C-alpha positions in Angstrom: -10.5 -9.2 7.5 -7.8 -7.8 9.7 -7.4 -11.1 11.5 -7.0 -12.8 8.1 -4.2 -10.4 7.2 -2.5 -11.0 10.6 -2.7 -14.7 10.1 -1.3 -14.4 6.5 1.6 -12.3 7.7 2.4 -14.8 10.4 2.4 -17.6 7.8 4.9 -15.6 5.8 7.0 -14.9 8.8 7.3 -18.6 9.4 8.6 -19.1 5.9 11.2 -16.4 6.3 12.3 -17.6 9.7 12.7 -21.2 8.4 15.3 -19.8 6.0 17.0 -17.7 8.5 20.5 -18.7 7.3 19.9 -16.9 4.0 17.6 -14.2 5.1 18.3 -11.5 7.8 14.8 -11.6 9.3 16.3 -11.1 12.8 18.3 -8.1 11.8 18.0 -5.3 14.4 18.3 -3.0 11.4 14.9 -3.9 10.1 12.3 -1.9 12.2 9.7 -4.1 13.9 6.8 -2.3 12.2 8.2 -3.0 8.8 9.2 -6.6 9.2 5.8 -8.0 8.3 6.0 -6.4 4.8 9.5 -7.9 4.4 8.1 -11.3 5.3 5.4 -11.0 2.7 7.8 -10.1 0.0 10.3 -12.8 1.0 7.6 -15.5 1.2 6.5 -14.7 -2.4 10.1 -14.8 -3.7 10.9 -17.9 -1.7 7.9 -19.8 -3.0 8.6 -18.8 -6.7 12.3 -19.6 -6.3 11.6 -23.0 -4.9 9.6 -23.8 -8.0 12.4 -22.7 -10.3 15.0 -24.6 -8.3 13.0 -27.8 -7.9 14.6 -31.0 -9.0 11.3 -32.9 -9.0 9.6 -30.8 -11.6 10.3 -30.6 -15.3 10.5 -27.2 -17.1 7.0 -27.4 -18.4 5.5 -27.9 -14.9 7.7 -25.2 -13.5 6.5 -22.7 -16.1 2.8 -23.7 -15.5 3.2 -23.1 -11.7 5.0 -19.8 -12.2 2.2 -18.7 -14.7 -0.2 -19.6 -11.9 1.6 -17.1 -9.6 1.2 -14.5 -12.3 -2.5 -15.1 -12.3 -2.5 -14.5 -8.5 -0.8 -11.2 -9.1 -3.6 -10.4 -11.6 -6.1 -11.0 -8.8 -4.2 -8.5 -6.6 -4.4 -6.0 -9.3 -8.2 -6.6 -9.7 -8.6 -6.6 -5.9 -10.1 -10.1 -6.1 -8.9 -11.2 -2.7 -11.7 -13.8 -2.4 -10.4 -15.7 -5.4 -6.9 -16.5 -4.3 -5.8 -20.1 -4.7 -6.0 -22.1 -1.5 -2.4 -23.3 -1.8 -0.9 -19.7 -1.8 -3.8 -17.7 -0.3 -1.8 -16.6 2.8 1.2 -15.4 0.8 -1.0 -13.4 -1.6 -3.3 -12.0 1.1 -0.2 -10.6 2.9 1.2 -9.4 -0.5 -2.1 -7.7 -1.3 -2.0 -5.8 2.0 1.6 -4.9 1.5 1.4 -3.6 -2.1 -1.6 -1.5 -1.2 -0.3 0.0 2.0 3.1 0.8 0.5 2.0 1.6 -3.0 4.3 -1.0 -4.6 3.9 -1.6 -8.4 3.1 -5.2 -9.3 5.7 -4.9 -12.1 8.4 -5.5 -9.5 6.9 -9.0 -8.8 6.2 -9.7 -12.5 9.9 -9.0 -13.2 10.9 -11.5 -10.5 8.7 -14.1 -12.1 10.2 -13.4 -15.5 13.6 -14.3 -14.1 12.4 -17.4 -12.3 10.9 -18.6 -15.6 14.2 -18.0 -17.3 15.9 -20.1 -14.7 13.3 -22.8 -15.1 14.2 -23.5 -18.8 17.9 -22.7 -18.6 19.9 -20.3 -20.7 23.5 -19.7 -21.9 24.4 -16.1 -21.6 26.3 -14.9 -24.7 27.7 -11.8 -23.2 27.8 -9.7 -20.0 24.9 -7.5 -21.2 22.6 -10.5 -21.3 23.6 -11.3 -17.7 22.9 -7.7 -16.7 19.4 -8.0 -18.3 18.8 -11.1 -16.2 20.0 -9.3 -13.0 17.7 -6.4 -13.8 14.8 -8.7 -13.4 16.1 -11.1 -10.8 17.9 -8.9 -8.3 17.1 -5.3 -8.9 13.4 -5.6 -8.1 14.4 -6.9 -4.6 16.3 -3.7 -4.0 13.3 -1.7 -5.1 11.0 -3.6 -2.8 13.3 -2.9 0.2 13.3 0.8 -0.6 9.5 0.8 -0.9 9.2 -0.9 2.5 11.4 1.7 4.1 9.3 4.6 2.6 11.3 5.5 -0.5 9.8 5.9 -4.0 11.4 6.3 -7.4 9.8 9.7 -8.0 11.2 11.4 -5.0 14.3 9.2 -4.5 15.5 8.6 -8.0 19.2 8.3 -7.0 18.5 5.8 -4.3 16.8 3.5 -6.8 19.4 4.1 -9.5 22.3 3.1 -7.2 20.3 0.3 -5.7 20.2 -1.3 -9.1 24.0 -1.4 -9.2 24.3 -2.8 -5.7 21.8 -5.5 -6.4 23.3 -6.4 -9.7 26.7 -6.7 -8.1 25.3 -8.9 -5.3 23.7 -11.1 -7.9 26.9 -11.4 -9.8 29.0 -12.1 -6.7 26.5 -14.9 -5.8 27.0 -16.4 -9.3 30.8 -16.5 -8.9 30.4 -17.9 -5.4 28.0 -20.6 -6.6 29.5 -21.7 -10.0 29.6 -25.3 -8.9 26.2 -25.2 -7.2 24.6 -23.8 -10.4 26.4 -26.3 -12.6 24.7 -29.1 -10.7 21.4 -27.6 -11.8 22.6 -27.2 -15.4 22.9 -23.5 -15.1 25.8 -21.5 -16.4 26.0 -17.8 -15.7 29.5 -17.2 -17.0 29.1 -15.3 -20.3 30.2 -17.3 -23.4 32.2 -14.4 -24.9 34.3 -14.0 -21.8 35.0 -17.7 -21.6 36.0 -17.7 -25.3 38.3 -14.7 -24.8 40.2 -16.7 -22.1 40.3 -19.9 -24.2 37.7 -21.5 -22.0 34.2 -23.0 -22.8 31.0 -24.2 -21.4 32.1 -27.8 -22.2 35.2 -27.4 -20.1 33.1 -25.9 -17.3 30.7 -28.9 -17.5 33.7 -31.1 -17.1 34.8 -29.0 -14.1 38.1 -28.1 -15.6 39.7 -25.7 -13.2 42.8 -24.4 -15.0 44.6 -21.0 -15.5 42.1 -20.1 -18.3 39.2 -20.7 -15.9 40.9 -18.6 -13.2 41.5 -15.8 -15.7 37.8 -15.9 -16.5 36.8 -15.7 -12.9 39.3 -13.0 -12.2 37.9 -10.8 -14.9 34.3 -11.4 -13.7 35.2 -10.6 -10.1 37.0 -7.4 -11.1 34.0 -6.2 -13.1 31.7 -7.1 -10.3 33.8 -5.1 -7.8 33.6 -2.1 -10.1 29.8 -2.3 -10.0 29.9 -2.5 -6.2 32.2 0.6 -6.2 29.8 2.6 -8.3 26.8 1.4 -6.3 28.4 2.4 -3.1 27.1 5.9 -3.9 23.7 4.8 -2.6 24.8 5.4 1.0 24.6 9.2 0.3 20.9 8.9 -0.4 19.8 6.7 2.5 19.0 7.5 6.1 18.5 5.7 9.4 18.8 2.0 9.8 18.6 1.2 6.1 21.8 3.1 5.5 23.7 0.8 7.7 21.8 -2.3 6.5 22.8 -1.6 2.9 26.4 -0.6 3.8 26.8 -4.0 5.6 25.2 -5.8 2.6 27.7 -4.1 0.1 30.6 -5.0 2.4 29.4 -8.6 2.6 29.2 -8.9 -1.1 32.7 -7.5 -1.6 34.0 -9.8 1.1 32.8 -12.8 -0.9 34.8 -11.5 -3.9 37.8 -11.1 -1.6 37.5 -14.7 -0.4 37.2 -15.9 -4.0 40.5 -14.2 -4.8 42.1 -15.7 -1.7 41.5 -19.2 -3.0 42.8 -18.1 -6.4 39.4 -18.4 -8.1 39.2 -22.2 -7.5 35.5 -22.0 -6.9 34.7 -25.3 -8.6 36.1 -27.3 -5.7 35.8 -24.7 -2.9 32.7 -22.7 -2.1 33.5 -19.6 -0.1 31.1 -18.3 2.4 30.9 -15.8 5.3 31.5 -17.1 8.7 29.8 -15.8 11.9 32.9 -13.9 12.7 32.9 -12.4 9.2 29.3 -11.3 9.5 30.0 -9.8 13.0 32.9 -7.7 11.6 30.9 -6.6 8.6 28.0 -5.5 10.9 30.3 -3.5 13.2 32.2 -2.0 10.3 29.0 -0.7 8.8 28.7 1.6 11.8 32.4 2.7 12.3 33.7 3.0 8.7 
């Protein structure tokens, strides 16, 4: 069985490496003995996310496929490793080994699937609280999974998990403001309706890609609120040790740099997508150690 696990982990590693631009699999800050667990978690998330983002599948098919992944999680819970679907067997074999060795609750993965299902059918967010609820299922479980991989647990490391939620929520929000135009092309709007209305803007104007002062005021408010969440989440550094401390520090700085770049283009994100250059990433990496 050990050879099967090794083969499954290698399969997951290939998925992660093929998406290296969006996933720091080569980071020297991830200890070699922990990388296989990160690969397994990433492969599951990538597979489910690709279903939700597919332009070839309608909402009904997406939901059916995501429900299928939920069934595979049930098999992990029941230790029915011989019943995994052929299509996703390697991913779930690696995930089975990961959750059992690291004592990770399957609720983390079920929460991720819940968010992917929500993305599959689309949703207009009435207010910021609804967006926070989505982030609680789409982003925060990822932070929890990283902590589990590095040996932390919520019972003995409550503060690390609490502040991780703030960091991950802020990262999710920063990604939304970075990718307004990208999400719009997939008929997704993450800007809360009440904040648009307060600034005399609307989902209709957004769909027409109207980039006026009202839009800029809306984005400015959202970026400021996101920065405040980053600031409060920065407390996590006090509760981390070793390589993870610097990895998270760099991650926070990278998210805040995205917000800074959005401000520098005066919030005109509908026609300009900001991103971190190689030089930016190098500076962020170095600053994680010296600041």
